[in-house]
N, C-alpha and C positions, 0 to 999 in steps of 0.2 A: 393112535398112541405114538408118543415120541420115540426116537431111537435111543434115548437115554433112559435108563431105568435105575432109579435110586433104591438102595436098600432102605426099607422103612425104618430101620433102627439106626441109620446113619446120622451122624452129627452134622452132616453137610447141609441139612435143611431144617426148617423150623419144626417144632413138635406139634403144631396144630394139625388136626385131621382134615381130610378132604371136605367133609360136611361143613366144617367151620369156614374153610376157604371159599367154598361154593356160596355160602351165605354172605360172606364178605363181598365177593365179586358181584353177586346179584343185587346186593344192597347199594352198590355204587351207581347203578343206573348208567353205566358206561355205555357209550355208543360211538360209532365211527365219527359222527359229527363233532363230538367233543375233541377227539384226537385231531381231526382236520383243522379245527380252529387253533388248537395249541401248536400243531406243526407249522401252520401258516405264520403264527407269531414268532416262531423260531427260524423262519426262512426256509422251510422244507415243503416241497410239493410231494405228498405221499403217493407213491406208485404201488403197483401190485407187489413189488419186491419188498417195500417197506411193510405193507400189510402182512405179508407172510411172516416177517420177523415179529411184528406186534402180536399177531394171533398165536404164534408159537410161544412167545413169552407168557401170554395169559394162560394157555393150556399147560405149559410147564409149571407155572406157579400153582395152578389148580391141582395138578397131579403130585407135585413134589414139595410145594411150599417155597418159602424164601430161602435161597441159598445162604449159607453162613457168611460167605464173602463174595465179592464181585468176581474174583478170579474163577471160582467154580462156575458161576453163570456164564462168564466169558468162554470158558472151555466147552460148556454144553452148547452154546450158540455156535462156536467155531466148528464143532464136530457135526452138528445138525446141518449147517450150511456149507460144509466142506466142498461139496460138488460145485458150488457157485464161487468158491474162492476163500471160504473161511473168514478169518479175522480181517484180512484186507478188504474183502467184499463188504463185510459188516461196517467197517470204519468208513468206507466210501459212502454207504447209505446214511450213517449216523455219525456225523463229524464230531459231535460232542461225546462220543463213546457209545457203542451199541448197547451196553448194559444200562448206562445212565439215561441216555436219551430214549431208548426204546421202552424202558420201564416207565419213564415219565409219560410218554405218549400212550402207553397201554394202561395208564392209571394204576400202576403197581408200586408197591414199596421198593425202594432201591436197596440192594444188599450193601452190607458194610464195606467200606473202602472203595466204593465205586468211583469216587473222585478223591484222589489223594495228592494234593499239590506238592507235598513234601517229596514225593517220589516222581512227580511229573507225570503220573499215570492218569489215564482217563479210560475207564472200562465201559 
């Protein structure tokens, strides 16, 4: 179980239940090979550090659903990976933004505002 525990009544995540998300994820037929090919096309060599983030993202999505915005997901990631360096560590691994790029590599929907060019932010 992750270090982050969301209140099930919270507006911070989608209202779909775990069974729905489990069905969605199992129906994807996602595997590491697909992520490897995608990462290679983006110029990334996936290491164990990358996989830890990708697996965490999939588990977090299953347990809590899609965050209502990218900032929430970014904060959860930074908190979970704080021992490794938090946001700086995550941005070193995922140059296009840990939320955006890790979601893409994990075959997950991307939270709202993950890429907001008007603010120059990349979550």
